[in-house]
N, C-alpha and C positions, 0 to 999 in steps of 0.2 A: 725529292718529295716536297709537295707544296705545303704551305703553312696550314691549310685546312687538313691535309692528311696527317701532319705531325700532331695537330690538336686531337684528332680522332684517336691516333695511336696512344697519345698520352692519357686521354680519358679512359680508353679501353684498359690500359695498364693499371690505372687506379681502380677500376672495377674489379679486375682479377685479383689485385692485391687485397682489396677490402673483403673479397669473398673468402679469404682464408681465416676470417674471424670465426669465433665459436658459436655465434648466433646471428640471426638475421638482423637483430637490433644493433649489435656491435658492428656488423658489416655495413649497415646503412650509415651509422655514425662515423665510422672510419672513412667511408667514401666522401661524406660531406666535409669532414675536416680536411681531407686531402685537396679536394677541389676548391674549397673556399680559403685555402691558405694564402694569406696576404691580402684578402678582400676584407674591407671594413665590415664589422659584424652587423651594422645597421642597414646594409644595402639589401633590399628585397631581391629575391631570385629573379623576378621578372625584369629587374633593372640591369642585370648582368649582361653586358654586351657580347661576351663570348658565347656564341650560340651552342657549341658542343657542351660546354660546362652547364649552361642553363638547361639544355635538353636532358642532360644526365641527372642533374639534381631533381628535376621534376619527375623523371622516370622512376626514381627510387624513393620518391616521397609519397606516391599513391598508396592508399590502403587497399589491400587485397584480402578478400574474405569469401566465404561460402554462405549464401543466403537462401532461405526457403521462401519460394513464391509459388502460390497455388499448389501446395503439397509437393513441389519439385524443388530440388536444390540446384543452384547455379553459382558459378564463380563470378564475382563482381570485382571490378577495379574502379575505384572512385576517389575523388579528392579527399585529402585528410581533413580539410577544414571547409565548412560551409557557413557563410555569414548570414545575418538576418535579412539582407536584401538580395540574397541569391548569389552573391559573389563566392568564388571558391579558390582554394589554394591547395595544389596546383589547379590550373584550368581543367575543365571537363576534357576528357580525352578527345571527344568529338570536336572540341573547340580549339585544340592546339593547332598552331600554324603548320603548314606543310613542311616548312623549313626544319622545324623541330622533329617532325615525324621522319624526315629524311635522315636526320642524324641518328635516330634510333635504328633505322634500317642499316645505315653504314656500320654502326657499332656491332651489329650481329655478325659481321664478317671479320671483326677484329678481336672481339671478346672470346675467351676460351672457357671461362668458369661457368658451370651450370647455373649458379645463382644469378649471374648477370644475364645469361641467355634466356632463362625462364622469364624474367621480368620484361626484357626487351621484346621477345616474341609474343608475350601475352598482350603487351600494349599494341603491337602491330595487328594482332588478331582483333583486339577490341576496336581499333580504328578501321578495320577492314581494309588494310593496306595491302597492295599487291595481290598475293595469293593467300587469302586468310586461312584457308584450310591447312596449308603447309605451315604457317606460323602457329596455328593451334597445336598441331602435332608436335612441332619443335618445342613449344612451351610445355606441353604435357611431359615430353621426354626429359626435359631439363629440370622440371619440378621434381620428377622422380630421382634423377641423378643428384640434384642438390640436396634432397632430403637424405639420401644415403651418405652424404658428406658429413652430416651432423649426427650427434648421439641421439638416441631415442628420447623424444620429448615433445613438447608442444609445437616447436617450430617445425620439426620433422612431420608430425601428424598433420599440421596445417598445410604444408606444401603438398603432401600426398593427397589431401582432400581437394585442394584447388586443381591439381593436375588431373585427378579423376574426373572432375566435373567438366574441365575443358575437353578432355578426350571424349567424353560422352556427348558433348555439345556438337561434335563433328562426326559422331558415329565411328570413332577410331576404336574398334573393339579390341584389337590386339594390344594397343597401348593401355587401354582401360583395364584389361585383364592383368597386365603386368603390375600396374599400380595396386589393383585389388589384392593380388597375391602378396605384395609387400605390406599392405595394411593388415592382412590376416597374420602374416609372420610377425609384424611388430606387436600386434595385440597379444599373441602367444608369448612373445619374449617379455612383454611388460608384465604379464601375470606371473611369470617364473622368476622375475627379477627380485632381488632382496628388498629394494625400496618400493613401498606401496604408493603408487601415484595414480589414484583412480581418475584424476582429471585427464591424464594422457590416455588411459584406456578408454574412457567414455567418449573422448573425441574420435578415437580410432573406430570404435563401434558405431558411432553416429555416421561416419563416412561410409562404412560398410553397409549399414542398413538403409542408406539413401538409394541403394541400388534397387531396381525394380524386382530383381530376383537375387537376393543375397546368397552368398555361398552356404552350403549345407552345414559347414562347421561352425557357423556363428552361434547356433544354439548351445553347442558344447562350450564355447567361449563364455557364454552368459552363465552357464552352470558353474564353471570354474571361477568366474569372477565373483559370484555370490558367495562362494566358499572363501575366497581370498580376502574380499573387502567386507569387514564386519560393521562398518559405519552404517547406521540405519538410513541415512539420507542416500547413500550410494546404493544400498540394497533396494531402497524404494525405487530408484531409477531403473535398476536392473529388472525388478519384478514387473514394473509397468511396461517395459519393453516386451517382456515375455507374455504379459496379458494381451497386448496388441497382436502378438504372433500366435497366440493359442488357437488350436484348430477348431475347438468347439466350446459350448457354454460350460460344460462340466469342467473342462480344463481351466477355463477362466475363473470359475468359482473357487477351485482349489488354490489358484494363485492369489486371488483376493484374500482368502483365508490366511495364506502364508504372509501376505503383506501386512495384514492387521496384527498378526503374531509378531512380526518384526518390530513394530512400534510398541507392542505390549511388552516385549522383552527389553526393549530400550528403556521403557518406563520403569520396569522392575530394577534396572541397574542404575537408576537415577534418583534424585531427591528434589524436593522443593518444586520451584516453578518449572524446572526442566522436566520433571516427572509429569507434571500437569500438562505441559505442552506435548509430550509424547503420547499421553493418553488421549488428548484431544485429536492428535493426528491419526491415531488408530481409529477413533470414531468417524472421522472424516473419510477415511479409506473404506470403512464398513458401509457408510452411507452411499459412497460411490458404487459399491458393489450391488446395492439394492437387495442384499440378502438379509431378510428380517432377523434371523437368528444371530447372524454375525453382528448386526447393528445392536441388538439387545445385549449381547455379551460385552461389546466394546463400551456401550453406554453405562452398563452396570459398573465396570471398572472405573470409569471417570467419575461417576456419582459417588463411589465409595471414598473418593479423595476428600479429606477434611481440610478446612481452612488453615488450621494450625500446622498442618504438614507442609505448607507452602514455604515456610521460612521467610515470610515477608517481614520487612523492617518497618516500624512505625516511627514517623517523625512528627514531633509536636513543636509548636512555637506559640508564643504568647505576646500580646501587646497590651499596653496600659493606656487608659484614657483618664485624664484627671477629672476630678469631681465637677469642676466648673464646666468642662466640655460636655459631660454627661447631662448636666442640667440644661445646657443649651440645646442638646439634641432632644430632650424630653419636653422642651417648652411648648411645642404644638399641642401636646396632650394636656399639659397643665393649664394652658390658656384657652382650651376648647369651650369651657363653660359647663358642659354636661357630658355624660358618658356617650350619648348618641353622637354628638359632634366629635368627640374624641375617637370613636370607632371610625368615623368617616375620614378623620385626619390620618388614620393608620395607613390608608392607601393613597389618599389624595395628596398628602404632604410628603410622606416618606418615599413614595414611588415604589417601583418593583425592587425586590430584594436582590435581584441579579444585576441591577444597575441599568444604565442607559445603553441601548444596543449599539448606537454609533460609536460611543466611547469605548465599549468593549471590543468592537472590531478594530478600532484604532490601536488599542493596546496590544491586541493579538498580532496585528501586522508589524508593530514596532518590535515586539518580542521575536517575531520570525526573522526580522532583519538583524537584530542584535545577536541572536543565537541561531544562525543559519544552519548549523550542523544538527540542531535538535530534530529537524524534519527527516534526517537520514536514519534515525533510530526508530524501529517499529514500536508501536504502542498497542496494548490490548487491555481492555477493561475487565476487571475481575469483579464478579457479583458478590453479594453479601454471604453467599454460601461457599465462596472460594473458587467457583467454576468460571471459566472464561465466558464473557458476555458479548463483547463487541470488539472487532478489529477493523479499522478503516481499510477500504479496498481501493480508494482513489484519492486524488488531491482534494476533491470536494468533501469526501468523508473526513480527511485529515483536518480540513478547515473547520468542519462542524465539531470535531472533537476538541480542537484548540479553543474554539469559541465557548464551548460548554465548560472547558477547564477554567477559562477566565471568569465565567459566570459563577462557577462553584467557589472560586476564591472570594468573589464578592459576597456570596451567600455566607461563607464562614465568617467574614468580617462584619456583616450587617445583621445577621440573625440575632446575635445577643442584644443589639440595640432595639430590635422589634420586640424581643422578649421583655426587655425593661419597660418599653412603652406600653405593652399590654398590661403588665403588672401595675404600672403607675395608674392606669385607668381605674382599676379596682381600689387602689390605695386612695386616690383622689376623690372618686365619686361613689365608692362602695360597689358591691357586686349586684348588678341588676337581677331581678327575679327572672325565672324562665319565661313566665308569661309576658313580662315587659320586653324581654329580648325578642320573643316570638312576634309580638305586636310590631316591634321595630322592623324585623326582617320581612314581615308580611306586606310592607308598603309597596314593594315592587310588583308589577303585574305578573311576573313569571314565577313568583314564589307563593305556592299554596300554603295552607295552614300546616299540613304535615311537614313540609320541607322547612317552614319557618321555625317550628318547634325543634326539628332535628338540628338546625344551625344553632339555635339558642342553647340546647343542651351541651353542644360541643364547647361553646364559650364558657358556660358555667363550669364545666369540668376543668377547663384550664385555670380559671380563677380560684377554684377550690383545691388546686394542687395536683390534679390528675392530668398532667400535660400529655402523657402517653395516650390516655383514654380520649382526650380531646383530638389528638392527631388521628387516631385510628377511626374515629367516628366522623371526622370532617372530611377525610380524604375521599370516601365514596361520594360525598355530597358535591365535591368539586366536579366530578364527571356529570352528576345530575344537573348542576347549573349550566355546564357547557352544553349538554344535550338539550335542555330546555330552550336555550338561546337559538340553537340550530333549528329546532322544530318550529319555533316561533317565526322563523324566516321563511317557512314553507319550502324548505329544501328537502327533497326526498333522499334520505340516506339509509333508511331501514332496509335490511337485506333479508328476504324470505329464505326459508329452508331450501338447501340444495343437497340432495343425497342425504348423507349422514350429518351434515353440518346444519345445526338448528338456526332458525331466524334470529337475527341480532343486529344491534347497531354497530357501526365500525368503531375502531379504537379511539381513545382519547386524543392521540396525536393527530389523527385524520380530522376529527371534529374541530380541534383547535386551528388547524390549517384553514378550514372553512371560515371560521370566525375572522382570522387574519385577512383572508381574501375579501371579506365584507366589512372591513373597517376597524377591526380590533387593533389597538395600539401595538406596534411591533415589539417594543420593549417588554410590555406586559405579556404578549404572546410567548416571547422567549422565556420569561420568568415562569409562567405556568408550565410550559413544556419542560424546561430544565429541572424544575423542582419535582415535577410529577412523573413525566413519561418520556424522557429524552434517551433514546438508545445509544446516542453518541457520547453520553457522559452526563455530568451533573448528579443530582441526588437520586433522580428516578424513584422517588420515595413511594409513589403509588404502587408501582410494580413490586418493589422490594418488600413493602409491608404486606401487600396482598398475598404474596407467596411465602410469607413467614421468614424472610431472610434477615430482617432487622430485629434484634433481640429487644432493644429498648430505644424508644424515640424520646430524645431529650427535650428540654424546654425550648431552646432556640429553634429547632426544626418545627416543633409544634406551632410556635408563633408565626413562622413563615407560612405554613399551610393555612393557618387561620386568616392571615392577611390575603393570601391568594383567593380564598373563598369569599372574603369581603369584597374584593375587587370584582369578581365574577358576578356576585349577587347584585352589585350596583349597576350592572349593564342591563339594558332592555334590549328589545329587538334591534339589532344593528342594521341600519339602512345602507343601501348601496351608495347613497348620496354622501360624498365626503363632508359636506357642511353639517350633516346630522351626527 
């Protein structure tokens, strides 16, 4: 026997020995440990001079899976690692040297274990070596035999899925039917077993349903599975499968009703945020069904939930500023000379209450680096009524939420300073009369007499101790000021009536984006948005107040919205020219 033959024999023996392990992971690890025995741990596989060992290590290091492409499932075998520059480990099967492929072929005549033969023949089929059709059938046969060697579980179901797809890829009906029968048997056995493992069952069902014409018994399996698995998430999966297979609209509607009921019952058996989440899921399912009555019932149950039922914990913290520092912060107001200049200083000197946009983004990015795991946990905003408001759907959404969170932190820290500055104006210069304030606000060309008096009354209310009244009356004027600016730029934004939707201006967020595109300072744009109408977080005070979800607006928030109104009032028609 030549040295090459002895090497092949030794490697084949190692494969068969490793195949006796209880899982594919343990088999692959045992094979690697045997073949690399005595080899320095830092030597890359591609540097191993022994071709049979290198070829074998690569062969069993590929990732094998079933992937859906164009609504069709196919077995894929690909490198386990892909680098940013396109490099892979192991090499792409198509790029492996002929010498390595020849080793794989030689091993098929020496290896006896189905686990080893399934992988080797699969690789040869993927490479289209020799007679690919024969390698495909051999791979499918051995995937089936290998699966039978293991206990019912994820490894077994995965091997059956891969084998089925390979058999179908070469139109081997007999082999595919054998694997399909085994999948059905395993699914029935899994349902009757004492241990409830829905993950195994659902993987088996997924493989069965990938068939163009699934076996007739699959519907009975789904009925039994719904009875066995009581978890609402698994029942959701099962019912969605049944909805797709339903023969007519009436049957689909019944199943949608059952799905909404599943989440409703789950909510009844839960408390706090979990209950809220389940009720929200029920409403989402009802909306998918497009059944109006179903939507109304689900929405009614969610609306009946009260904030105090959520079991939310409130955390408070405090910080102290010494008197000298407070006086330093209020110095711009004290040194203004009169109340008019002091009001101008409120936005010109202090700047946006949410802070500088560039610095906020820098802090957000630093936080993401320091607390990298925080992005793995989903977030959802709860409104003032305790109902879910916003959940990010993409990385861009998550960035927007994180930025709003940083801005909200700044608001909480800076709002009391603004409140003290506003109060200091009245203490230092006295409370101006309504007519004096109106005359002051009427100076800008976009503020008519009625708007000037409306702004004046809000400031008087604040200085007279009615901070909530000031906030409630100034908030609508913020949108008036923004709308006036947009109109003054001759930008057509009004929308006429369409069907039952009356004519109207677009929302505040849309109008603010127009101002930003035409020169509005970005930090102030973010301030107005996050304070008033940011769906991704922040105070969103305009919407919460308008819908009656805020019971009491305190002094600091009132000071912030008054500052926002002052800034917007100070703007005239914003030119496209950056210099203006």
